PDB file with SEQRES, HELIX, SHEET and CRYST1 records, atoms N, CA, C and O in Angstrom:
SEQRES   1 A   68  MET ASN TYR PHE LEU TYR PHE ASP PRO GLY LEU GLY ALA          
SEQRES   2 A   68  MET ILE VAL GLN ALA ILE VAL ALA VAL ALA ALA GLY VAL          
SEQRES   3 A   68  ILE LEU PHE SER LYS ASN ALA MET TYR LYS VAL LYS ALA          
SEQRES   4 A   68  PHE PHE GLY LEU LEU LYS LYS GLU ASP ASP THR TYR ASP          
SEQRES   5 A   68  SER ILE ASP ILE ASP GLU GLN ASP THR ASP ILE HIS ASP          
SEQRES   6 A   68  GLU LYS LYS                                                  
HELIX    1 AA1 PRO A    9  PHE A   41  1                                  33    
HELIX    2 AA2 GLU A   58  LYS A   67  1                                  10    
CRYST1    1.000    1.000    1.000  90.00  90.00  90.00 P 1           1          
ATOM      1  N   MET A   1      80.938 -76.544-170.872  1.00  0.00           N  
ATOM      2  CA  MET A   1      81.098 -75.028-170.788  1.00  0.00           C  
ATOM      3  C   MET A   1      81.386 -74.856-169.145  1.00  0.00           C  
ATOM      4  O   MET A   1      80.766 -75.463-168.271  1.00  0.00           O  
ATOM      5  N   ASN A   2      82.309 -74.032-168.954  1.00  0.00           N  
ATOM      6  CA  ASN A   2      82.622 -73.573-167.551  1.00  0.00           C  
ATOM      7  C   ASN A   2      82.213 -72.138-167.394  1.00  0.00           C  
ATOM      8  O   ASN A   2      82.644 -71.253-168.133  1.00  0.00           O  
ATOM      9  N   TYR A   3      81.315 -71.917-166.350  1.00  0.00           N  
ATOM     10  CA  TYR A   3      80.908 -70.616-166.031  1.00  0.00           C  
ATOM     11  C   TYR A   3      81.622 -70.208-164.749  1.00  0.00           C  
ATOM     12  O   TYR A   3      81.713 -70.990-163.803  1.00  0.00           O  
ATOM     13  N   PHE A   4      82.144 -68.937-164.726  1.00  0.00           N  
ATOM     14  CA  PHE A   4      82.802 -68.444-163.608  1.00  0.00           C  
ATOM     15  C   PHE A   4      82.041 -67.325-163.041  1.00  0.00           C  
ATOM     16  O   PHE A   4      81.635 -66.445-163.800  1.00  0.00           O  
ATOM     17  N   LEU A   5      81.811 -67.273-161.799  1.00  0.00           N  
ATOM     18  CA  LEU A   5      81.061 -66.235-161.248  1.00  0.00           C  
ATOM     19  C   LEU A   5      82.078 -65.153-160.695  1.00  0.00           C  
ATOM     20  O   LEU A   5      83.151 -65.496-160.197  1.00  0.00           O  
ATOM     21  N   TYR A   6      81.721 -63.943-160.797  1.00  0.00           N  
ATOM     22  CA  TYR A   6      82.595 -62.806-160.407  1.00  0.00           C  
ATOM     23  C   TYR A   6      81.828 -62.035-159.351  1.00  0.00           C  
ATOM     24  O   TYR A   6      80.783 -61.446-159.627  1.00  0.00           O  
ATOM     25  N   PHE A   7      82.371 -62.047-158.118  1.00  0.00           N  
ATOM     26  CA  PHE A   7      81.733 -61.284-157.054  1.00  0.00           C  
ATOM     27  C   PHE A   7      82.712 -60.057-156.734  1.00  0.00           C  
ATOM     28  O   PHE A   7      83.790 -60.237-156.169  1.00  0.00           O  
ATOM     29  N   ASP A   8      82.280 -58.862-157.116  1.00  0.00           N  
ATOM     30  CA  ASP A   8      83.039 -57.697-156.653  1.00  0.00           C  
ATOM     31  C   ASP A   8      82.898 -57.308-155.256  1.00  0.00           C  
ATOM     32  O   ASP A   8      81.943 -57.763-154.627  1.00  0.00           O  
ATOM     33  N   PRO A   9      83.757 -56.497-154.671  1.00  0.00           N  
ATOM     34  CA  PRO A   9      83.535 -56.192-153.199  1.00  0.00           C  
ATOM     35  C   PRO A   9      82.240 -55.626-152.886  1.00  0.00           C  
ATOM     36  O   PRO A   9      81.748 -55.910-151.794  1.00  0.00           O  
ATOM     37  N   GLY A  10      81.606 -54.855-153.694  1.00  0.00           N  
ATOM     38  CA  GLY A  10      80.262 -54.304-153.352  1.00  0.00           C  
ATOM     39  C   GLY A  10      79.216 -55.367-153.230  1.00  0.00           C  
ATOM     40  O   GLY A  10      78.376 -55.338-152.331  1.00  0.00           O  
ATOM     41  N   LEU A  11      79.274 -56.361-154.194  1.00  0.00           N  
ATOM     42  CA  LEU A  11      78.223 -57.353-154.064  1.00  0.00           C  
ATOM     43  C   LEU A  11      78.512 -58.280-152.884  1.00  0.00           C  
ATOM     44  O   LEU A  11      77.555 -58.802-152.312  1.00  0.00           O  
ATOM     45  N   GLY A  12      79.718 -58.514-152.491  1.00  0.00           N  
ATOM     46  CA  GLY A  12      80.049 -59.388-151.336  1.00  0.00           C  
ATOM     47  C   GLY A  12      79.601 -58.645-150.115  1.00  0.00           C  
ATOM     48  O   GLY A  12      79.029 -59.280-149.230  1.00  0.00           O  
ATOM     49  N   ALA A  13      79.802 -57.392-149.988  1.00  0.00           N  
ATOM     50  CA  ALA A  13      79.319 -56.597-148.865  1.00  0.00           C  
ATOM     51  C   ALA A  13      77.812 -56.506-148.794  1.00  0.00           C  
ATOM     52  O   ALA A  13      77.250 -56.409-147.703  1.00  0.00           O  
ATOM     53  N   MET A  14      77.175 -56.535-149.886  1.00  0.00           N  
ATOM     54  CA  MET A  14      75.758 -56.546-149.878  1.00  0.00           C  
ATOM     55  C   MET A  14      75.128 -57.837-149.426  1.00  0.00           C  
ATOM     56  O   MET A  14      74.103 -57.862-148.744  1.00  0.00           O  
ATOM     57  N   ILE A  15      75.779 -58.913-149.829  1.00  0.00           N  
ATOM     58  CA  ILE A  15      75.366 -60.307-149.436  1.00  0.00           C  
ATOM     59  C   ILE A  15      75.619 -60.384-147.909  1.00  0.00           C  
ATOM     60  O   ILE A  15      74.730 -60.858-147.201  1.00  0.00           O  
ATOM     61  N   VAL A  16      76.667 -59.990-147.409  1.00  0.00           N  
ATOM     62  CA  VAL A  16      76.975 -60.109-145.996  1.00  0.00           C  
ATOM     63  C   VAL A  16      75.976 -59.229-145.256  1.00  0.00           C  
ATOM     64  O   VAL A  16      75.479 -59.690-144.229  1.00  0.00           O  
ATOM     65  N   GLN A  17      75.624 -57.994-145.673  1.00  0.00           N  
ATOM     66  CA  GLN A  17      74.650 -57.187-145.067  1.00  0.00           C  
ATOM     67  C   GLN A  17      73.353 -57.769-145.115  1.00  0.00           C  
ATOM     68  O   GLN A  17      72.615 -57.604-144.144  1.00  0.00           O  
ATOM     69  N   ALA A  18      72.961 -58.431-146.105  1.00  0.00           N  
ATOM     70  CA  ALA A  18      71.664 -59.130-146.166  1.00  0.00           C  
ATOM     71  C   ALA A  18      71.485 -60.208-145.173  1.00  0.00           C  
ATOM     72  O   ALA A  18      70.447 -60.389-144.535  1.00  0.00           O  
ATOM     73  N   ILE A  19      72.644 -60.966-145.075  1.00  0.00           N  
ATOM     74  CA  ILE A  19      72.597 -62.117-144.103  1.00  0.00           C  
ATOM     75  C   ILE A  19      72.545 -61.616-142.692  1.00  0.00           C  
ATOM     76  O   ILE A  19      71.859 -62.213-141.863  1.00  0.00           O  
ATOM     77  N   VAL A  20      73.226 -60.563-142.381  1.00  0.00           N  
ATOM     78  CA  VAL A  20      73.150 -60.009-141.011  1.00  0.00           C  
ATOM     79  C   VAL A  20      71.770 -59.354-140.727  1.00  0.00           C  
ATOM     80  O   VAL A  20      71.252 -59.395-139.611  1.00  0.00           O  
ATOM     81  N   ALA A  21      71.224 -58.769-141.766  1.00  0.00           N  
ATOM     82  CA  ALA A  21      69.916 -58.252-141.599  1.00  0.00           C  
ATOM     83  C   ALA A  21      68.755 -59.237-141.298  1.00  0.00           C  
ATOM     84  O   ALA A  21      67.853 -59.003-140.493  1.00  0.00           O  
ATOM     85  N   VAL A  22      68.880 -60.357-142.033  1.00  0.00           N  
ATOM     86  CA  VAL A  22      68.012 -61.433-141.900  1.00  0.00           C  
ATOM     87  C   VAL A  22      68.126 -62.034-140.523  1.00  0.00           C  
ATOM     88  O   VAL A  22      67.138 -62.272-139.829  1.00  0.00           O  
ATOM     89  N   ALA A  23      69.420 -62.282-140.137  1.00  0.00           N  
ATOM     90  CA  ALA A  23      69.592 -62.847-138.737  1.00  0.00           C  
ATOM     91  C   ALA A  23      69.066 -61.925-137.668  1.00  0.00           C  
ATOM     92  O   ALA A  23      68.394 -62.402-136.753  1.00  0.00           O  
ATOM     93  N   ALA A  24      69.330 -60.622-137.722  1.00  0.00           N  
ATOM     94  CA  ALA A  24      68.765 -59.734-136.738  1.00  0.00           C  
ATOM     95  C   ALA A  24      67.237 -59.671-136.745  1.00  0.00           C  
ATOM     96  O   ALA A  24      66.610 -59.642-135.686  1.00  0.00           O  
ATOM     97  N   GLY A  25      66.682 -59.653-137.851  1.00  0.00           N  
ATOM     98  CA  GLY A  25      65.269 -59.645-138.010  1.00  0.00           C  
ATOM     99  C   GLY A  25      64.597 -60.880-137.363  1.00  0.00           C  
ATOM    100  O   GLY A  25      63.601 -60.773-136.648  1.00  0.00           O  
ATOM    101  N   VAL A  26      65.201 -62.070-137.655  1.00  0.00           N  
ATOM    102  CA  VAL A  26      64.637 -63.332-137.124  1.00  0.00           C  
ATOM    103  C   VAL A  26      64.853 -63.251-135.563  1.00  0.00           C  
ATOM    104  O   VAL A  26      63.939 -63.643-134.837  1.00  0.00           O  
ATOM    105  N   ILE A  27      65.930 -62.798-135.054  1.00  0.00           N  
ATOM    106  CA  ILE A  27      66.159 -62.749-133.597  1.00  0.00           C  
ATOM    107  C   ILE A  27      65.132 -61.862-132.935  1.00  0.00           C  
ATOM    108  O   ILE A  27      64.509 -62.243-131.944  1.00  0.00           O  
ATOM    109  N   LEU A  28      64.954 -60.648-133.500  1.00  0.00           N  
ATOM    110  CA  LEU A  28      63.965 -59.638-132.891  1.00  0.00           C  
ATOM    111  C   LEU A  28      62.672 -60.171-133.012  1.00  0.00           C  
ATOM    112  O   LEU A  28      61.967 -60.119-132.004  1.00  0.00           O  
ATOM    113  N   PHE A  29      62.163 -60.725-134.140  1.00  0.00           N  
ATOM    114  CA  PHE A  29      60.828 -61.247-134.332  1.00  0.00           C  
ATOM    115  C   PHE A  29      60.524 -62.345-133.294  1.00  0.00           C  
ATOM    116  O   PHE A  29      59.468 -62.381-132.663  1.00  0.00           O  
ATOM    117  N   SER A  30      61.461 -63.183-133.170  1.00  0.00           N  
ATOM    118  CA  SER A  30      61.263 -64.326-132.289  1.00  0.00           C  
ATOM    119  C   SER A  30      61.188 -63.956-130.875  1.00  0.00           C  
ATOM    120  O   SER A  30      60.429 -64.577-130.131  1.00  0.00           O  
ATOM    121  N   LYS A  31      61.954 -62.940-130.421  1.00  0.00           N  
ATOM    122  CA  LYS A  31      61.835 -62.471-129.010  1.00  0.00           C  
ATOM    123  C   LYS A  31      60.410 -61.764-128.806  1.00  0.00           C  
ATOM    124  O   LYS A  31      59.786 -61.900-127.754  1.00  0.00           O  
ATOM    125  N   ASN A  32      59.992 -61.091-129.756  1.00  0.00           N  
ATOM    126  CA  ASN A  32      58.680 -60.466-129.603  1.00  0.00           C  
ATOM    127  C   ASN A  32      57.501 -61.510-129.713  1.00  0.00           C  
ATOM    128  O   ASN A  32      56.479 -61.340-129.048  1.00  0.00           O  
ATOM    129  N   ALA A  33      57.636 -62.504-130.489  1.00  0.00           N  
ATOM    130  CA  ALA A  33      56.654 -63.537-130.507  1.00  0.00           C  
ATOM    131  C   ALA A  33      56.633 -64.302-129.268  1.00  0.00           C  
ATOM    132  O   ALA A  33      55.546 -64.570-128.756  1.00  0.00           O  
ATOM    133  N   MET A  34      57.821 -64.712-128.688  1.00  0.00           N  
ATOM    134  CA  MET A  34      57.802 -65.391-127.516  1.00  0.00           C  
ATOM    135  C   MET A  34      57.256 -64.663-126.303  1.00  0.00           C  
ATOM    136  O   MET A  34      56.614 -65.228-125.418  1.00  0.00           O  
ATOM    137  N   TYR A  35      57.556 -63.359-126.321  1.00  0.00           N  
ATOM    138  CA  TYR A  35      56.980 -62.479-125.247  1.00  0.00           C  
ATOM    139  C   TYR A  35      55.401 -62.439-125.271  1.00  0.00           C  
ATOM    140  O   TYR A  35      54.738 -62.456-124.233  1.00  0.00           O  
ATOM    141  N   LYS A  36      54.852 -62.384-126.532  1.00  0.00           N  
ATOM    142  CA  LYS A  36      53.426 -62.383-126.676  1.00  0.00           C  
ATOM    143  C   LYS A  36      52.782 -63.779-126.239  1.00  0.00           C  
ATOM    144  O   LYS A  36      51.762 -63.889-125.558  1.00  0.00           O  
ATOM    145  N   VAL A  37      53.526 -64.789-126.730  1.00  0.00           N  
ATOM    146  CA  VAL A  37      53.025 -66.206-126.213  1.00  0.00           C  
ATOM    147  C   VAL A  37      53.109 -66.359-124.673  1.00  0.00           C  
ATOM    148  O   VAL A  37      52.188 -66.898-124.059  1.00  0.00           O  
ATOM    149  N   LYS A  38      54.228 -65.879-124.040  1.00  0.00           N  
ATOM    150  CA  LYS A  38      54.310 -66.043-122.674  1.00  0.00           C  
ATOM    151  C   LYS A  38      53.253 -65.113-121.919  1.00  0.00           C  
ATOM    152  O   LYS A  38      52.722 -65.438-120.857  1.00  0.00           O  
ATOM    153  N   ALA A  39      53.017 -63.935-122.584  1.00  0.00           N  
ATOM    154  CA  ALA A  39      51.997 -63.013-121.940  1.00  0.00           C  
ATOM    155  C   ALA A  39      50.639 -63.607-122.037  1.00  0.00           C  
ATOM    156  O   ALA A  39      49.827 -63.415-121.133  1.00  0.00           O  
ATOM    157  N   PHE A  40      50.330 -64.364-123.148  1.00  0.00           N  
ATOM    158  CA  PHE A  40      49.043 -64.957-123.330  1.00  0.00           C  
ATOM    159  C   PHE A  40      48.804 -65.989-122.327  1.00  0.00           C  
ATOM    160  O   PHE A  40      47.697 -66.125-121.807  1.00  0.00           O  
ATOM    161  N   PHE A  41      49.905 -66.791-122.012  1.00  0.00           N  
ATOM    162  CA  PHE A  41      49.671 -67.930-121.003  1.00  0.00           C  
ATOM    163  C   PHE A  41      49.926 -67.462-119.663  1.00  0.00           C  
ATOM    164  O   PHE A  41      49.741 -68.259-118.743  1.00  0.00           O  
ATOM    165  N   GLY A  42      50.336 -66.252-119.402  1.00  0.00           N  
ATOM    166  CA  GLY A  42      50.578 -65.654-118.055  1.00  0.00           C  
ATOM    167  C   GLY A  42      51.916 -66.236-117.480  1.00  0.00           C  
ATOM    168  O   GLY A  42      52.009 -66.378-116.260  1.00  0.00           O  
ATOM    169  N   LEU A  43      52.878 -66.554-118.244  1.00  0.00           N  
ATOM    170  CA  LEU A  43      54.155 -67.065-117.842  1.00  0.00           C  
ATOM    171  C   LEU A  43      55.316 -65.995-117.638  1.00  0.00           C  
ATOM    172  O   LEU A  43      56.486 -66.334-117.457  1.00  0.00           O  
ATOM    173  N   LEU A  44      54.907 -64.730-117.682  1.00  0.00           N  
ATOM    174  CA  LEU A  44      55.909 -63.679-117.529  1.00  0.00           C  
ATOM    175  C   LEU A  44      56.266 -63.497-115.957  1.00  0.00           C  
ATOM    176  O   LEU A  44      55.441 -63.478-115.044  1.00  0.00           O  
ATOM    177  N   LYS A  45      57.574 -63.377-115.846  1.00  0.00           N  
ATOM    178  CA  LYS A  45      58.046 -63.095-114.441  1.00  0.00           C  
ATOM    179  C   LYS A  45      58.045 -61.623-114.221  1.00  0.00           C  
ATOM    180  O   LYS A  45      58.400 -60.818-115.082  1.00  0.00           O  
ATOM    181  N   LYS A  46      57.615 -61.297-112.982  1.00  0.00           N  
ATOM    182  CA  LYS A  46      57.633 -59.828-112.683  1.00  0.00           C  
ATOM    183  C   LYS A  46      59.033 -59.452-112.353  1.00  0.00           C  
ATOM    184  O   LYS A  46      59.658 -60.007-111.449  1.00  0.00           O  
ATOM    185  N   GLU A  47      59.538 -58.461-113.126  1.00  0.00           N  
ATOM    186  CA  GLU A  47      60.845 -57.940-112.875  1.00  0.00           C  
ATOM    187  C   GLU A  47      60.849 -56.962-111.727  1.00  0.00           C  
ATOM    188  O   GLU A  47      59.994 -56.082-111.623  1.00  0.00           O  
ATOM    189  N   ASP A  48      61.859 -57.144-110.845  1.00  0.00           N  
ATOM    190  CA  ASP A  48      62.010 -56.115-109.772  1.00  0.00           C  
ATOM    191  C   ASP A  48      62.721 -54.791-110.293  1.00  0.00           C  
ATOM    192  O   ASP A  48      63.696 -54.838-111.042  1.00  0.00           O  
ATOM    193  N   ASP A  49      62.223 -53.751-109.892  1.00  0.00           N  
ATOM    194  CA  ASP A  49      62.789 -52.517-110.265  1.00  0.00           C  
ATOM    195  C   ASP A  49      64.097 -52.298-109.458  1.00  0.00           C  
ATOM    196  O   ASP A  49      64.061 -52.264-108.228  1.00  0.00           O  
ATOM    197  N   THR A  50      65.167 -52.161-110.103  1.00  0.00           N  
ATOM    198  CA  THR A  50      66.459 -52.018-109.449  1.00  0.00           C  
ATOM    199  C   THR A  50      66.675 -50.666-108.902  1.00  0.00           C  
ATOM    200  O   THR A  50      67.554 -50.439-108.071  1.00  0.00           O  
ATOM    201  N   TYR A  51      65.849 -49.737-109.383  1.00  0.00           N  
ATOM    202  CA  TYR A  51      65.940 -48.273-108.904  1.00  0.00           C  
ATOM    203  C   TYR A  51      64.954 -47.953-107.903  1.00  0.00           C  
ATOM    204  O   TYR A  51      63.814 -48.403-108.024  1.00  0.00           O  
ATOM    205  N   ASP A  52      65.278 -47.209-106.911  1.00  0.00           N  
ATOM    206  CA  ASP A  52      64.301 -46.785-105.951  1.00  0.00           C  
ATOM    207  C   ASP A  52      63.409 -45.815-106.612  1.00  0.00           C  
ATOM    208  O   ASP A  52      63.809 -45.199-107.600  1.00  0.00           O  
ATOM    209  N   SER A  53      62.198 -45.636-106.121  1.00  0.00           N  
ATOM    210  CA  SER A  53      61.263 -44.674-106.609  1.00  0.00           C  
ATOM    211  C   SER A  53      61.592 -43.349-105.987  1.00  0.00           C  
ATOM    212  O   SER A  53      61.973 -43.244-104.821  1.00  0.00           O  
ATOM    213  N   ILE A  54      61.428 -42.327-106.824  1.00  0.00           N  
ATOM    214  CA  ILE A  54      61.675 -40.931-106.290  1.00  0.00           C  
ATOM    215  C   ILE A  54      60.450 -40.365-105.710  1.00  0.00           C  
ATOM    216  O   ILE A  54      60.490 -39.279-105.131  1.00  0.00           O  
ATOM    217  N   ASP A  55      59.327 -41.059-105.836  1.00  0.00           N  
ATOM    218  CA  ASP A  55      58.092 -40.568-105.288  1.00  0.00           C  
ATOM    219  C   ASP A  55      58.093 -40.594-103.860  1.00  0.00           C  
ATOM    220  O   ASP A  55      58.500 -41.601-103.281  1.00  0.00           O  
ATOM    221  N   ILE A  56      57.647 -39.510-103.174  1.00  0.00           N  
ATOM    222  CA  ILE A  56      57.617 -39.498-101.711  1.00  0.00           C  
ATOM    223  C   ILE A  56      56.191 -39.657-101.266  1.00  0.00           C  
ATOM    224  O   ILE A  56      55.315 -38.890-101.665  1.00  0.00           O  
ATOM    225  N   ASP A  57      55.958 -40.640-100.448  1.00  0.00           N  
ATOM    226  CA  ASP A  57      54.616 -40.856 -99.847  1.00  0.00           C  
ATOM    227  C   ASP A  57      54.330 -39.753 -98.810  1.00  0.00           C  
ATOM    228  O   ASP A  57      55.249 -39.238 -98.175  1.00  0.00           O  
ATOM    229  N   GLU A  58      53.099 -39.414 -98.656  1.00  0.00           N  
ATOM    230  CA  GLU A  58      52.777 -38.376 -97.686  1.00  0.00           C  
ATOM    231  C   GLU A  58      52.993 -38.884 -96.284  1.00  0.00           C  
ATOM    232  O   GLU A  58      53.290 -38.092 -95.390  1.00  0.00           O  
ATOM    233  N   GLN A  59      52.853 -40.183 -96.057  1.00  0.00           N  
ATOM    234  CA  GLN A  59      53.094 -40.699 -94.772  1.00  0.00           C  
ATOM    235  C   GLN A  59      54.582 -40.675 -94.326  1.00  0.00           C  
ATOM    236  O   GLN A  59      54.887 -40.644 -93.134  1.00  0.00           O  
ATOM    237  N   ASP A  60      55.442 -40.692 -95.269  1.00  0.00           N  
ATOM    238  CA  ASP A  60      56.870 -40.547 -95.001  1.00  0.00           C  
ATOM    239  C   ASP A  60      57.250 -39.179 -94.502  1.00  0.00           C  
ATOM    240  O   ASP A  60      58.124 -39.077 -93.641  1.00  0.00           O  
ATOM    241  N   THR A  61      56.648 -38.132 -94.991  1.00  0.00           N  
ATOM    242  CA  THR A  61      56.864 -36.822 -94.576  1.00  0.00           C  
ATOM    243  C   THR A  61      56.179 -36.496 -93.177  1.00  0.00           C  
ATOM    244  O   THR A  61      56.646 -35.660 -92.404  1.00  0.00           O  
ATOM    245  N   ASP A  62      55.065 -37.211 -92.934  1.00  0.00           N  
ATOM    246  CA  ASP A  62      54.316 -36.982 -91.602  1.00  0.00           C  
ATOM    247  C   ASP A  62      55.185 -37.473 -90.481  1.00  0.00           C  
ATOM    248  O   ASP A  62      55.205 -36.853 -89.417  1.00  0.00           O  
ATOM    249  N   ILE A  63      55.887 -38.530 -90.660  1.00  0.00           N  
ATOM    250  CA  ILE A  63      56.766 -39.114 -89.617  1.00  0.00           C  
ATOM    251  C   ILE A  63      57.862 -38.121 -89.244  1.00  0.00           C  
ATOM    252  O   ILE A  63      58.157 -37.945 -88.062  1.00  0.00           O  
ATOM    253  N   HIS A  64      58.454 -37.487 -90.209  1.00  0.00           N  
ATOM    254  CA  HIS A  64      59.520 -36.627 -89.868  1.00  0.00           C  
ATOM    255  C   HIS A  64      58.986 -35.252 -89.221  1.00  0.00           C  
ATOM    256  O   HIS A  64      59.652 -34.631 -88.393  1.00  0.00           O  
ATOM    257  N   ASP A  65      57.832 -34.874 -89.636  1.00  0.00           N  
ATOM    258  CA  ASP A  65      57.208 -33.654 -89.068  1.00  0.00           C  
ATOM    259  C   ASP A  65      56.863 -33.868 -87.538  1.00  0.00           C  
ATOM    260  O   ASP A  65      56.963 -32.911 -86.770  1.00  0.00           O  
ATOM    261  N   GLU A  66      56.465 -35.090 -87.094  1.00  0.00           N  
ATOM    262  CA  GLU A  66      56.047 -35.350 -85.765  1.00  0.00           C  
ATOM    263  C   GLU A  66      57.348 -35.320 -84.867  1.00  0.00           C  
ATOM    264  O   GLU A  66      57.227 -35.017 -83.680  1.00  0.00           O  
ATOM    265  N   LYS A  67      58.449 -35.590 -85.337  1.00  0.00           N  
ATOM    266  CA  LYS A  67      59.624 -35.661 -84.510  1.00  0.00           C  
ATOM    267  C   LYS A  67      60.112 -34.326 -84.034  1.00  0.00           C  
ATOM    268  O   LYS A  67      60.828 -34.273 -83.034  1.00  0.00           O  
ATOM    269  N   LYS A  68      59.749 -33.180 -84.727  1.00  0.00           N  
ATOM    270  CA  LYS A  68      60.226 -31.923 -84.416  1.00  0.00           C  
ATOM    271  C   LYS A  68      59.533 -31.320 -83.336  1.00  0.00           C  
ATOM    272  O   LYS A  68      59.851 -30.196 -82.949  1.00  0.00           O  
TER     273      LYS A  68                                                      
END                                                                             
């Protein structure tokens, strides 16, 4: 007996969507798990903030007031 499988476009799209969802889930889960493992062992690198802070220190304003 020969059995022929029929995949309509909807089923094919569903299979592709499931594969993409599983791959994305594995990637996101592994990143989160690795972050937690690195944090536990203290292996995280401190990231430098590329943006300057908009907070003004009081000492910065005192310097400009003395010049006047």
